[in-house]
PDB file with SEQRES, HELIX, SHEET and CRYST1 records, atoms N, CA, C and O in Angstrom:
SEQRES   1 A   83  MET ALA MET LYS PHE GLU LYS ASN THR ASP GLY THR TYR          
SEQRES   2 A   83  LEU LEU ASP VAL CYS GLY TYR VAL CYS PRO HIS PRO GLN          
SEQRES   3 A   83  ILE TYR CYS LYS LYS SER ILE GLU LYS ILE GLN GLU GLY          
SEQRES   4 A   83  GLU VAL LEU ASN MET VAL PHE ASP ASN PRO SER SER ALA          
SEQRES   5 A   83  GLU THR ILE LYS GLN MET LEU ASP GLN ALA GLY HIS ASP          
SEQRES   6 A   83  LEU MET GLU GLU LYS LYS GLU ALA GLY LYS ILE ILE PHE          
SEQRES   7 A   83  LYS ILE LYS LYS GLY                                          
HELIX    1 AA1 HIS A   24  LYS A   35  1                                  12    
HELIX    2 AA2 PRO A   49  ALA A   62  1                                  14    
SHEET    1 AA1 5 LYS A   4  THR A   9  0                                        
SHEET    2 AA1 5 THR A  12  ASP A  16 -1                                        
SHEET    3 AA1 5 VAL A  41  PHE A  46  1                                        
SHEET    4 AA1 5 LYS A  75  LYS A  81 -1                                        
SHEET    5 AA1 5 ASP A  65  GLU A  72 -1                                        
CRYST1    1.000    1.000    1.000  90.00  90.00  90.00 P 1           1          
ATOM      1  N   MET A   1      -3.661  15.402   8.996  1.00  0.00           N  
ATOM      2  CA  MET A   1      -3.464  14.314   7.993  1.00  0.00           C  
ATOM      3  C   MET A   1      -2.031  14.148   7.746  1.00  0.00           C  
ATOM      4  O   MET A   1      -1.379  15.040   7.203  1.00  0.00           O  
ATOM      5  N   ALA A   2      -1.470  12.942   8.156  1.00  0.00           N  
ATOM      6  CA  ALA A   2      -0.111  12.691   8.009  1.00  0.00           C  
ATOM      7  C   ALA A   2       0.080  11.251   7.502  1.00  0.00           C  
ATOM      8  O   ALA A   2      -0.537  10.316   8.013  1.00  0.00           O  
ATOM      9  N   MET A   3       0.925  11.094   6.514  1.00  0.00           N  
ATOM     10  CA  MET A   3       1.267   9.701   6.034  1.00  0.00           C  
ATOM     11  C   MET A   3       1.935   8.999   7.235  1.00  0.00           C  
ATOM     12  O   MET A   3       2.730   9.579   7.975  1.00  0.00           O  
ATOM     13  N   LYS A   4       1.546   7.663   7.382  1.00  0.00           N  
ATOM     14  CA  LYS A   4       2.102   6.903   8.498  1.00  0.00           C  
ATOM     15  C   LYS A   4       2.692   5.627   7.863  1.00  0.00           C  
ATOM     16  O   LYS A   4       1.986   4.853   7.216  1.00  0.00           O  
ATOM     17  N   PHE A   5       4.019   5.432   8.073  1.00  0.00           N  
ATOM     18  CA  PHE A   5       4.681   4.187   7.649  1.00  0.00           C  
ATOM     19  C   PHE A   5       5.377   3.691   8.901  1.00  0.00           C  
ATOM     20  O   PHE A   5       6.169   4.407   9.514  1.00  0.00           O  
ATOM     21  N   GLU A   6       5.067   2.429   9.282  1.00  0.00           N  
ATOM     22  CA  GLU A   6       5.686   1.846  10.428  1.00  0.00           C  
ATOM     23  C   GLU A   6       5.821   0.407  10.326  1.00  0.00           C  
ATOM     24  O   GLU A   6       5.043  -0.220   9.607  1.00  0.00           O  
ATOM     25  N   LYS A   7       6.803  -0.214  11.027  1.00  0.00           N  
ATOM     26  CA  LYS A   7       6.964  -1.689  11.097  1.00  0.00           C  
ATOM     27  C   LYS A   7       6.119  -2.236  12.217  1.00  0.00           C  
ATOM     28  O   LYS A   7       6.254  -1.834  13.373  1.00  0.00           O  
ATOM     29  N   ASN A   8       5.273  -3.128  11.878  1.00  0.00           N  
ATOM     30  CA  ASN A   8       4.345  -3.827  12.844  1.00  0.00           C  
ATOM     31  C   ASN A   8       5.097  -4.935  13.576  1.00  0.00           C  
ATOM     32  O   ASN A   8       5.504  -4.806  14.730  1.00  0.00           O  
ATOM     33  N   THR A   9       5.256  -6.025  12.838  1.00  0.00           N  
ATOM     34  CA  THR A   9       5.951  -7.204  13.368  1.00  0.00           C  
ATOM     35  C   THR A   9       7.031  -7.487  12.344  1.00  0.00           C  
ATOM     36  O   THR A   9       7.133  -6.799  11.328  1.00  0.00           O  
ATOM     37  N   ASP A  10       7.850  -8.516  12.620  1.00  0.00           N  
ATOM     38  CA  ASP A  10       8.986  -8.853  11.766  1.00  0.00           C  
ATOM     39  C   ASP A  10       8.506  -9.128  10.344  1.00  0.00           C  
ATOM     40  O   ASP A  10       7.774 -10.096  10.138  1.00  0.00           O  
ATOM     41  N   GLY A  11       8.862  -8.368   9.413  1.00  0.00           N  
ATOM     42  CA  GLY A  11       8.516  -8.536   8.040  1.00  0.00           C  
ATOM     43  C   GLY A  11       7.168  -7.991   7.620  1.00  0.00           C  
ATOM     44  O   GLY A  11       6.750  -8.223   6.485  1.00  0.00           O  
ATOM     45  N   THR A  12       6.423  -7.228   8.546  1.00  0.00           N  
ATOM     46  CA  THR A  12       5.150  -6.678   8.233  1.00  0.00           C  
ATOM     47  C   THR A  12       5.166  -5.218   8.540  1.00  0.00           C  
ATOM     48  O   THR A  12       5.587  -4.787   9.613  1.00  0.00           O  
ATOM     49  N   TYR A  13       4.673  -4.415   7.525  1.00  0.00           N  
ATOM     50  CA  TYR A  13       4.681  -2.958   7.713  1.00  0.00           C  
ATOM     51  C   TYR A  13       3.267  -2.401   7.424  1.00  0.00           C  
ATOM     52  O   TYR A  13       2.460  -3.045   6.754  1.00  0.00           O  
ATOM     53  N   LEU A  14       2.994  -1.204   7.941  1.00  0.00           N  
ATOM     54  CA  LEU A  14       1.709  -0.591   7.742  1.00  0.00           C  
ATOM     55  C   LEU A  14       1.988   0.760   7.080  1.00  0.00           C  
ATOM     56  O   LEU A  14       2.863   1.499   7.531  1.00  0.00           O  
ATOM     57  N   LEU A  15       1.250   1.089   6.009  1.00  0.00           N  
ATOM     58  CA  LEU A  15       1.266   2.428   5.347  1.00  0.00           C  
ATOM     59  C   LEU A  15      -0.171   2.892   5.367  1.00  0.00           C  
ATOM     60  O   LEU A  15      -1.077   2.262   4.821  1.00  0.00           O  
ATOM     61  N   ASP A  16      -0.333   4.011   6.016  1.00  0.00           N  
ATOM     62  CA  ASP A  16      -1.706   4.591   6.143  1.00  0.00           C  
ATOM     63  C   ASP A  16      -1.621   5.943   5.456  1.00  0.00           C  
ATOM     64  O   ASP A  16      -0.927   6.851   5.914  1.00  0.00           O  
ATOM     65  N   VAL A  17      -2.359   6.061   4.323  1.00  0.00           N  
ATOM     66  CA  VAL A  17      -2.415   7.333   3.525  1.00  0.00           C  
ATOM     67  C   VAL A  17      -3.860   7.740   3.386  1.00  0.00           C  
ATOM     68  O   VAL A  17      -4.206   8.292   2.342  1.00  0.00           O  
ATOM     69  N   CYS A  18      -4.704   7.524   4.316  1.00  0.00           N  
ATOM     70  CA  CYS A  18      -6.028   8.042   4.345  1.00  0.00           C  
ATOM     71  C   CYS A  18      -6.048   9.582   4.286  1.00  0.00           C  
ATOM     72  O   CYS A  18      -5.261  10.256   4.951  1.00  0.00           O  
ATOM     73  N   GLY A  19      -6.938  10.093   3.499  1.00  0.00           N  
ATOM     74  CA  GLY A  19      -6.999  11.540   3.375  1.00  0.00           C  
ATOM     75  C   GLY A  19      -6.201  12.055   2.188  1.00  0.00           C  
ATOM     76  O   GLY A  19      -6.321  13.239   1.873  1.00  0.00           O  
ATOM     77  N   TYR A  20      -5.430  11.282   1.538  1.00  0.00           N  
ATOM     78  CA  TYR A  20      -4.625  11.734   0.409  1.00  0.00           C  
ATOM     79  C   TYR A  20      -5.327  11.406  -0.895  1.00  0.00           C  
ATOM     80  O   TYR A  20      -6.013  10.389  -0.999  1.00  0.00           O  
ATOM     81  N   VAL A  21      -5.159  12.253  -1.871  1.00  0.00           N  
ATOM     82  CA  VAL A  21      -5.681  11.979  -3.203  1.00  0.00           C  
ATOM     83  C   VAL A  21      -4.542  11.800  -4.256  1.00  0.00           C  
ATOM     84  O   VAL A  21      -3.374  12.086  -3.995  1.00  0.00           O  
ATOM     85  N   CYS A  22      -4.933  11.331  -5.410  1.00  0.00           N  
ATOM     86  CA  CYS A  22      -4.022  10.978  -6.441  1.00  0.00           C  
ATOM     87  C   CYS A  22      -3.045  12.145  -6.631  1.00  0.00           C  
ATOM     88  O   CYS A  22      -3.520  13.277  -6.545  1.00  0.00           O  
ATOM     89  N   PRO A  23      -1.804  12.011  -6.867  1.00  0.00           N  
ATOM     90  CA  PRO A  23      -1.071  10.724  -7.011  1.00  0.00           C  
ATOM     91  C   PRO A  23      -0.448  10.324  -5.746  1.00  0.00           C  
ATOM     92  O   PRO A  23       0.324   9.366  -5.761  1.00  0.00           O  
ATOM     93  N   HIS A  24      -0.703  10.969  -4.609  1.00  0.00           N  
ATOM     94  CA  HIS A  24       0.074  10.640  -3.392  1.00  0.00           C  
ATOM     95  C   HIS A  24      -0.042   9.215  -2.822  1.00  0.00           C  
ATOM     96  O   HIS A  24       0.957   8.681  -2.338  1.00  0.00           O  
ATOM     97  N   PRO A  25      -1.266   8.560  -2.863  1.00  0.00           N  
ATOM     98  CA  PRO A  25      -1.139   7.201  -2.434  1.00  0.00           C  
ATOM     99  C   PRO A  25      -0.289   6.274  -3.196  1.00  0.00           C  
ATOM    100  O   PRO A  25       0.281   5.353  -2.610  1.00  0.00           O  
ATOM    101  N   GLN A  26      -0.156   6.465  -4.540  1.00  0.00           N  
ATOM    102  CA  GLN A  26       0.718   5.649  -5.358  1.00  0.00           C  
ATOM    103  C   GLN A  26       2.188   5.926  -5.016  1.00  0.00           C  
ATOM    104  O   GLN A  26       3.001   5.019  -4.838  1.00  0.00           O  
ATOM    105  N   ILE A  27       2.487   7.257  -4.934  1.00  0.00           N  
ATOM    106  CA  ILE A  27       3.871   7.636  -4.641  1.00  0.00           C  
ATOM    107  C   ILE A  27       4.306   7.046  -3.304  1.00  0.00           C  
ATOM    108  O   ILE A  27       5.387   6.460  -3.236  1.00  0.00           O  
ATOM    109  N   TYR A  28       3.523   7.169  -2.245  1.00  0.00           N  
ATOM    110  CA  TYR A  28       3.826   6.662  -1.052  1.00  0.00           C  
ATOM    111  C   TYR A  28       3.995   5.163  -0.967  1.00  0.00           C  
ATOM    112  O   TYR A  28       4.848   4.599  -0.282  1.00  0.00           O  
ATOM    113  N   CYS A  29       3.086   4.573  -1.739  1.00  0.00           N  
ATOM    114  CA  CYS A  29       3.144   3.079  -1.793  1.00  0.00           C  
ATOM    115  C   CYS A  29       4.488   2.613  -2.446  1.00  0.00           C  
ATOM    116  O   CYS A  29       5.159   1.715  -1.937  1.00  0.00           O  
ATOM    117  N   LYS A  30       4.835   3.228  -3.534  1.00  0.00           N  
ATOM    118  CA  LYS A  30       6.097   2.908  -4.186  1.00  0.00           C  
ATOM    119  C   LYS A  30       7.282   3.105  -3.337  1.00  0.00           C  
ATOM    120  O   LYS A  30       8.156   2.241  -3.257  1.00  0.00           O  
ATOM    121  N   LYS A  31       7.334   4.258  -2.679  1.00  0.00           N  
ATOM    122  CA  LYS A  31       8.480   4.555  -1.826  1.00  0.00           C  
ATOM    123  C   LYS A  31       8.533   3.670  -0.576  1.00  0.00           C  
ATOM    124  O   LYS A  31       9.624   3.368  -0.093  1.00  0.00           O  
ATOM    125  N   SER A  32       7.331   3.232  -0.021  1.00  0.00           N  
ATOM    126  CA  SER A  32       7.401   2.294   1.084  1.00  0.00           C  
ATOM    127  C   SER A  32       7.884   0.915   0.672  1.00  0.00           C  
ATOM    128  O   SER A  32       8.659   0.269   1.378  1.00  0.00           O  
ATOM    129  N   ILE A  33       7.403   0.474  -0.501  1.00  0.00           N  
ATOM    130  CA  ILE A  33       7.884  -0.836  -1.017  1.00  0.00           C  
ATOM    131  C   ILE A  33       9.393  -0.822  -1.257  1.00  0.00           C  
ATOM    132  O   ILE A  33      10.052  -1.837  -1.034  1.00  0.00           O  
ATOM    133  N   GLU A  34       9.954   0.295  -1.702  1.00  0.00           N  
ATOM    134  CA  GLU A  34      11.393   0.425  -1.825  1.00  0.00           C  
ATOM    135  C   GLU A  34      12.161   0.208  -0.496  1.00  0.00           C  
ATOM    136  O   GLU A  34      13.294  -0.274  -0.468  1.00  0.00           O  
ATOM    137  N   LYS A  35      11.484   0.589   0.585  1.00  0.00           N  
ATOM    138  CA  LYS A  35      12.124   0.539   1.893  1.00  0.00           C  
ATOM    139  C   LYS A  35      12.173  -0.886   2.466  1.00  0.00           C  
ATOM    140  O   LYS A  35      13.014  -1.166   3.320  1.00  0.00           O  
ATOM    141  N   ILE A  36      11.289  -1.794   2.015  1.00  0.00           N  
ATOM    142  CA  ILE A  36      11.173  -3.159   2.633  1.00  0.00           C  
ATOM    143  C   ILE A  36      12.010  -4.159   1.837  1.00  0.00           C  
ATOM    144  O   ILE A  36      12.492  -3.854   0.746  1.00  0.00           O  
ATOM    145  N   GLN A  37      12.173  -5.348   2.397  1.00  0.00           N  
ATOM    146  CA  GLN A  37      12.875  -6.384   1.714  1.00  0.00           C  
ATOM    147  C   GLN A  37      12.007  -7.268   0.903  1.00  0.00           C  
ATOM    148  O   GLN A  37      10.802  -7.333   1.145  1.00  0.00           O  
ATOM    149  N   GLU A  38      12.565  -7.958  -0.058  1.00  0.00           N  
ATOM    150  CA  GLU A  38      11.720  -8.825  -0.851  1.00  0.00           C  
ATOM    151  C   GLU A  38      11.132  -9.903   0.036  1.00  0.00           C  
ATOM    152  O   GLU A  38      11.810 -10.456   0.903  1.00  0.00           O  
ATOM    153  N   GLY A  39       9.888 -10.188  -0.189  1.00  0.00           N  
ATOM    154  CA  GLY A  39       9.147 -11.186   0.585  1.00  0.00           C  
ATOM    155  C   GLY A  39       8.476 -10.650   1.800  1.00  0.00           C  
ATOM    156  O   GLY A  39       7.665 -11.356   2.398  1.00  0.00           O  
ATOM    157  N   GLU A  40       8.759  -9.449   2.204  1.00  0.00           N  
ATOM    158  CA  GLU A  40       8.092  -8.754   3.295  1.00  0.00           C  
ATOM    159  C   GLU A  40       6.737  -8.244   2.808  1.00  0.00           C  
ATOM    160  O   GLU A  40       6.494  -8.094   1.611  1.00  0.00           O  
ATOM    161  N   VAL A  41       5.831  -7.971   3.826  1.00  0.00           N  
ATOM    162  CA  VAL A  41       4.449  -7.570   3.545  1.00  0.00           C  
ATOM    163  C   VAL A  41       4.171  -6.149   3.913  1.00  0.00           C  
ATOM    164  O   VAL A  41       4.564  -5.697   4.988  1.00  0.00           O  
ATOM    165  N   LEU A  42       3.508  -5.438   3.053  1.00  0.00           N  
ATOM    166  CA  LEU A  42       3.102  -4.035   3.376  1.00  0.00           C  
ATOM    167  C   LEU A  42       1.557  -4.042   3.358  1.00  0.00           C  
ATOM    168  O   LEU A  42       0.942  -4.374   2.345  1.00  0.00           O  
ATOM    169  N   ASN A  43       0.969  -3.682   4.458  1.00  0.00           N  
ATOM    170  CA  ASN A  43      -0.426  -3.471   4.640  1.00  0.00           C  
ATOM    171  C   ASN A  43      -0.775  -2.009   4.351  1.00  0.00           C  
ATOM    172  O   ASN A  43      -0.435  -1.159   5.174  1.00  0.00           O  
ATOM    173  N   MET A  44      -1.424  -1.660   3.249  1.00  0.00           N  
ATOM    174  CA  MET A  44      -1.658  -0.365   2.823  1.00  0.00           C  
ATOM    175  C   MET A  44      -3.122   0.045   3.088  1.00  0.00           C  
ATOM    176  O   MET A  44      -4.037  -0.667   2.673  1.00  0.00           O  
ATOM    177  N   VAL A  45      -3.351   1.152   3.753  1.00  0.00           N  
ATOM    178  CA  VAL A  45      -4.736   1.552   4.108  1.00  0.00           C  
ATOM    179  C   VAL A  45      -4.917   2.986   3.435  1.00  0.00           C  
ATOM    180  O   VAL A  45      -4.152   3.921   3.672  1.00  0.00           O  
ATOM    181  N   PHE A  46      -5.936   3.058   2.628  1.00  0.00           N  
ATOM    182  CA  PHE A  46      -6.248   4.335   1.884  1.00  0.00           C  
ATOM    183  C   PHE A  46      -7.686   4.481   1.669  1.00  0.00           C  
ATOM    184  O   PHE A  46      -8.428   3.501   1.725  1.00  0.00           O  
ATOM    185  N   ASP A  47      -8.128   5.701   1.419  1.00  0.00           N  
ATOM    186  CA  ASP A  47      -9.656   6.002   1.281  1.00  0.00           C  
ATOM    187  C   ASP A  47      -9.970   6.691   0.016  1.00  0.00           C  
ATOM    188  O   ASP A  47     -11.024   7.313  -0.115  1.00  0.00           O  
ATOM    189  N   ASN A  48      -8.993   6.591  -1.017  1.00  0.00           N  
ATOM    190  CA  ASN A  48      -9.343   7.225  -2.273  1.00  0.00           C  
ATOM    191  C   ASN A  48      -9.487   6.135  -3.311  1.00  0.00           C  
ATOM    192  O   ASN A  48      -8.497   5.607  -3.818  1.00  0.00           O  
ATOM    193  N   PRO A  49     -10.743   5.799  -3.626  1.00  0.00           N  
ATOM    194  CA  PRO A  49     -10.959   4.677  -4.485  1.00  0.00           C  
ATOM    195  C   PRO A  49     -10.344   4.756  -5.831  1.00  0.00           C  
ATOM    196  O   PRO A  49     -10.003   3.731  -6.421  1.00  0.00           O  
ATOM    197  N   SER A  50     -10.180   6.011  -6.368  1.00  0.00           N  
ATOM    198  CA  SER A  50      -9.608   6.177  -7.716  1.00  0.00           C  
ATOM    199  C   SER A  50      -8.121   5.792  -7.705  1.00  0.00           C  
ATOM    200  O   SER A  50      -7.528   5.602  -8.768  1.00  0.00           O  
ATOM    201  N   SER A  51      -7.514   5.674  -6.514  1.00  0.00           N  
ATOM    202  CA  SER A  51      -6.037   5.225  -6.510  1.00  0.00           C  
ATOM    203  C   SER A  51      -5.863   3.810  -6.680  1.00  0.00           C  
ATOM    204  O   SER A  51      -4.795   3.364  -7.098  1.00  0.00           O  
ATOM    205  N   ALA A  52      -6.937   2.996  -6.357  1.00  0.00           N  
ATOM    206  CA  ALA A  52      -6.827   1.557  -6.379  1.00  0.00           C  
ATOM    207  C   ALA A  52      -6.324   1.007  -7.674  1.00  0.00           C  
ATOM    208  O   ALA A  52      -5.334   0.276  -7.697  1.00  0.00           O  
ATOM    209  N   GLU A  53      -7.006   1.351  -8.790  1.00  0.00           N  
ATOM    210  CA  GLU A  53      -6.582   0.748 -10.081  1.00  0.00           C  
ATOM    211  C   GLU A  53      -5.106   1.120 -10.449  1.00  0.00           C  
ATOM    212  O   GLU A  53      -4.356   0.287 -10.957  1.00  0.00           O  
ATOM    213  N   THR A  54      -4.717   2.413 -10.171  1.00  0.00           N  
ATOM    214  CA  THR A  54      -3.388   2.811 -10.495  1.00  0.00           C  
ATOM    215  C   THR A  54      -2.364   2.104  -9.690  1.00  0.00           C  
ATOM    216  O   THR A  54      -1.304   1.755 -10.210  1.00  0.00           O  
ATOM    217  N   ILE A  55      -2.640   1.874  -8.418  1.00  0.00           N  
ATOM    218  CA  ILE A  55      -1.710   1.180  -7.553  1.00  0.00           C  
ATOM    219  C   ILE A  55      -1.690  -0.319  -8.041  1.00  0.00           C  
ATOM    220  O   ILE A  55      -0.598  -0.884  -8.094  1.00  0.00           O  
ATOM    221  N   LYS A  56      -2.735  -0.934  -8.368  1.00  0.00           N  
ATOM    222  CA  LYS A  56      -2.719  -2.351  -8.854  1.00  0.00           C  
ATOM    223  C   LYS A  56      -1.891  -2.421 -10.077  1.00  0.00           C  
ATOM    224  O   LYS A  56      -1.127  -3.377 -10.203  1.00  0.00           O  
ATOM    225  N   GLN A  57      -1.963  -1.473 -11.031  1.00  0.00           N  
ATOM    226  CA  GLN A  57      -1.154  -1.458 -12.250  1.00  0.00           C  
ATOM    227  C   GLN A  57       0.330  -1.371 -11.929  1.00  0.00           C  
ATOM    228  O   GLN A  57       1.168  -2.091 -12.472  1.00  0.00           O  
ATOM    229  N   MET A  58       0.611  -0.427 -10.997  1.00  0.00           N  
ATOM    230  CA  MET A  58       1.973  -0.250 -10.599  1.00  0.00           C  
ATOM    231  C   MET A  58       2.616  -1.602  -9.986  1.00  0.00           C  
ATOM    232  O   MET A  58       3.738  -1.993 -10.307  1.00  0.00           O  
ATOM    233  N   LEU A  59       1.824  -2.230  -9.122  1.00  0.00           N  
ATOM    234  CA  LEU A  59       2.226  -3.449  -8.414  1.00  0.00           C  
ATOM    235  C   LEU A  59       2.509  -4.537  -9.464  1.00  0.00           C  
ATOM    236  O   LEU A  59       3.506  -5.257  -9.414  1.00  0.00           O  
ATOM    237  N   ASP A  60       1.555  -4.609 -10.425  1.00  0.00           N  
ATOM    238  CA  ASP A  60       1.721  -5.700 -11.431  1.00  0.00           C  
ATOM    239  C   ASP A  60       2.919  -5.451 -12.265  1.00  0.00           C  
ATOM    240  O   ASP A  60       3.644  -6.409 -12.534  1.00  0.00           O  
ATOM    241  N   GLN A  61       3.208  -4.250 -12.710  1.00  0.00           N  
ATOM    242  CA  GLN A  61       4.349  -3.892 -13.523  1.00  0.00           C  
ATOM    243  C   GLN A  61       5.660  -4.097 -12.818  1.00  0.00           C  
ATOM    244  O   GLN A  61       6.658  -4.461 -13.438  1.00  0.00           O  
ATOM    245  N   ALA A  62       5.662  -3.859 -11.495  1.00  0.00           N  
ATOM    246  CA  ALA A  62       6.894  -4.001 -10.678  1.00  0.00           C  
ATOM    247  C   ALA A  62       7.098  -5.434 -10.222  1.00  0.00           C  
ATOM    248  O   ALA A  62       8.160  -5.766  -9.693  1.00  0.00           O  
ATOM    249  N   GLY A  63       6.097  -6.295 -10.416  1.00  0.00           N  
ATOM    250  CA  GLY A  63       6.258  -7.749  -9.953  1.00  0.00           C  
ATOM    251  C   GLY A  63       5.930  -7.997  -8.530  1.00  0.00           C  
ATOM    252  O   GLY A  63       6.402  -8.985  -7.967  1.00  0.00           O  
ATOM    253  N   HIS A  64       5.141  -7.153  -7.899  1.00  0.00           N  
ATOM    254  CA  HIS A  64       4.783  -7.376  -6.514  1.00  0.00           C  
ATOM    255  C   HIS A  64       3.372  -8.062  -6.470  1.00  0.00           C  
ATOM    256  O   HIS A  64       2.588  -7.927  -7.409  1.00  0.00           O  
ATOM    257  N   ASP A  65       3.090  -8.750  -5.433  1.00  0.00           N  
ATOM    258  CA  ASP A  65       1.917  -9.546  -5.266  1.00  0.00           C  
ATOM    259  C   ASP A  65       0.838  -8.836  -4.435  1.00  0.00           C  
ATOM    260  O   ASP A  65       1.088  -8.498  -3.279  1.00  0.00           O  
ATOM    261  N   LEU A  66      -0.344  -8.605  -4.993  1.00  0.00           N  
ATOM    262  CA  LEU A  66      -1.458  -8.099  -4.228  1.00  0.00           C  
ATOM    263  C   LEU A  66      -2.118  -9.318  -3.636  1.00  0.00           C  
ATOM    264  O   LEU A  66      -2.861 -10.011  -4.331  1.00  0.00           O  
ATOM    265  N   MET A  67      -1.871  -9.603  -2.370  1.00  0.00           N  
ATOM    266  CA  MET A  67      -2.409 -10.852  -1.723  1.00  0.00           C  
ATOM    267  C   MET A  67      -3.849 -10.738  -1.284  1.00  0.00           C  
ATOM    268  O   MET A  67      -4.600 -11.714  -1.301  1.00  0.00           O  
ATOM    269  N   GLU A  68      -4.220  -9.552  -0.896  1.00  0.00           N  
ATOM    270  CA  GLU A  68      -5.557  -9.365  -0.465  1.00  0.00           C  
ATOM    271  C   GLU A  68      -5.970  -7.906  -0.570  1.00  0.00           C  
ATOM    272  O   GLU A  68      -5.190  -6.977  -0.362  1.00  0.00           O  
ATOM    273  N   GLU A  69      -7.332  -7.757  -0.928  1.00  0.00           N  
ATOM    274  CA  GLU A  69      -7.932  -6.479  -1.089  1.00  0.00           C  
ATOM    275  C   GLU A  69      -9.226  -6.517  -0.384  1.00  0.00           C  
ATOM    276  O   GLU A  69     -10.062  -7.374  -0.669  1.00  0.00           O  
ATOM    277  N   LYS A  70      -9.443  -5.556   0.594  1.00  0.00           N  
ATOM    278  CA  LYS A  70     -10.771  -5.484   1.283  1.00  0.00           C  
ATOM    279  C   LYS A  70     -11.102  -4.094   1.536  1.00  0.00           C  
ATOM    280  O   LYS A  70     -10.268  -3.189   1.527  1.00  0.00           O  
ATOM    281  N   LYS A  71     -12.471  -3.933   1.785  1.00  0.00           N  
ATOM    282  CA  LYS A  71     -12.989  -2.614   2.096  1.00  0.00           C  
ATOM    283  C   LYS A  71     -13.621  -2.720   3.410  1.00  0.00           C  
ATOM    284  O   LYS A  71     -14.337  -3.674   3.714  1.00  0.00           O  
ATOM    285  N   GLU A  72     -13.333  -1.647   4.264  1.00  0.00           N  
ATOM    286  CA  GLU A  72     -13.777  -1.668   5.666  1.00  0.00           C  
ATOM    287  C   GLU A  72     -13.996  -0.247   6.097  1.00  0.00           C  
ATOM    288  O   GLU A  72     -13.090   0.587   6.085  1.00  0.00           O  
ATOM    289  N   ALA A  73     -15.229   0.004   6.479  1.00  0.00           N  
ATOM    290  CA  ALA A  73     -15.585   1.391   7.005  1.00  0.00           C  
ATOM    291  C   ALA A  73     -15.080   2.490   6.113  1.00  0.00           C  
ATOM    292  O   ALA A  73     -14.447   3.429   6.596  1.00  0.00           O  
ATOM    293  N   GLY A  74     -15.342   2.407   4.803  1.00  0.00           N  
ATOM    294  CA  GLY A  74     -14.881   3.473   3.812  1.00  0.00           C  
ATOM    295  C   GLY A  74     -13.435   3.463   3.514  1.00  0.00           C  
ATOM    296  O   GLY A  74     -12.967   4.345   2.794  1.00  0.00           O  
ATOM    297  N   LYS A  75     -12.651   2.484   4.038  1.00  0.00           N  
ATOM    298  CA  LYS A  75     -11.282   2.484   3.708  1.00  0.00           C  
ATOM    299  C   LYS A  75     -10.962   1.247   2.818  1.00  0.00           C  
ATOM    300  O   LYS A  75     -11.689   0.254   2.848  1.00  0.00           O  
ATOM    301  N   ILE A  76      -9.933   1.322   2.077  1.00  0.00           N  
ATOM    302  CA  ILE A  76      -9.508   0.227   1.242  1.00  0.00           C  
ATOM    303  C   ILE A  76      -8.185  -0.272   1.822  1.00  0.00           C  
ATOM    304  O   ILE A  76      -7.306   0.533   2.132  1.00  0.00           O  
ATOM    305  N   ILE A  77      -8.036  -1.571   1.970  1.00  0.00           N  
ATOM    306  CA  ILE A  77      -6.886  -2.161   2.541  1.00  0.00           C  
ATOM    307  C   ILE A  77      -6.272  -3.133   1.558  1.00  0.00           C  
ATOM    308  O   ILE A  77      -6.954  -4.070   1.143  1.00  0.00           O  
ATOM    309  N   PHE A  78      -5.040  -2.966   1.168  1.00  0.00           N  
ATOM    310  CA  PHE A  78      -4.243  -3.785   0.226  1.00  0.00           C  
ATOM    311  C   PHE A  78      -3.220  -4.447   1.109  1.00  0.00           C  
ATOM    312  O   PHE A  78      -2.576  -3.780   1.920  1.00  0.00           O  
ATOM    313  N   LYS A  79      -3.051  -5.788   0.967  1.00  0.00           N  
ATOM    314  CA  LYS A  79      -2.011  -6.510   1.503  1.00  0.00           C  
ATOM    315  C   LYS A  79      -1.013  -6.926   0.372  1.00  0.00           C  
ATOM    316  O   LYS A  79      -1.308  -7.783  -0.461  1.00  0.00           O  
ATOM    317  N   ILE A  80       0.145  -6.291   0.393  1.00  0.00           N  
ATOM    318  CA  ILE A  80       1.112  -6.363  -0.705  1.00  0.00           C  
ATOM    319  C   ILE A  80       2.324  -7.061  -0.284  1.00  0.00           C  
ATOM    320  O   ILE A  80       2.915  -6.703   0.734  1.00  0.00           O  
ATOM    321  N   LYS A  81       2.762  -8.106  -1.056  1.00  0.00           N  
ATOM    322  CA  LYS A  81       3.973  -8.783  -0.784  1.00  0.00           C  
ATOM    323  C   LYS A  81       4.998  -8.320  -1.822  1.00  0.00           C  
ATOM    324  O   LYS A  81       4.765  -8.404  -3.028  1.00  0.00           O  
ATOM    325  N   LYS A  82       6.099  -7.847  -1.340  1.00  0.00           N  
ATOM    326  CA  LYS A  82       7.176  -7.340  -2.264  1.00  0.00           C  
ATOM    327  C   LYS A  82       7.731  -8.519  -3.051  1.00  0.00           C  
ATOM    328  O   LYS A  82       8.133  -9.528  -2.473  1.00  0.00           O  
ATOM    329  N   GLY A  83       7.750  -8.387  -4.339  1.00  0.00           N  
ATOM    330  CA  GLY A  83       8.346  -9.443  -5.239  1.00  0.00           C  
ATOM    331  C   GLY A  83       9.779  -9.205  -5.620  1.00  0.00           C  
ATOM    332  O   GLY A  83      10.364 -10.005  -6.351  1.00  0.00           O  
TER     333      GLY A  83                                                      
END                                                                             
C-alpha cells in the first residue's frame, strides 16, 4: 500500500490513497493540493468512507471546489479544483 500522486495531463493530477484510514487521506489531500496551481484539478481516489466528510469540510474551509463525487467498485472518487 503506497500513496500515489502523479500528473496525468496538463493541469490534472491523480492522488490514490486507497487502503489508508483517517487522518491520512485528508493529510495527503491537503499536501497534494498545496503542490498544484490554482485552477488545476486533483482526482482523488480513496476507499475510507469516513474520510469523505472531513475532506469535504477541509475543501470548503480552504475555498477549493468539489466538482464531482462518485462511488465506483468500493472506491470514492473526488474531482477537486484548487481555488
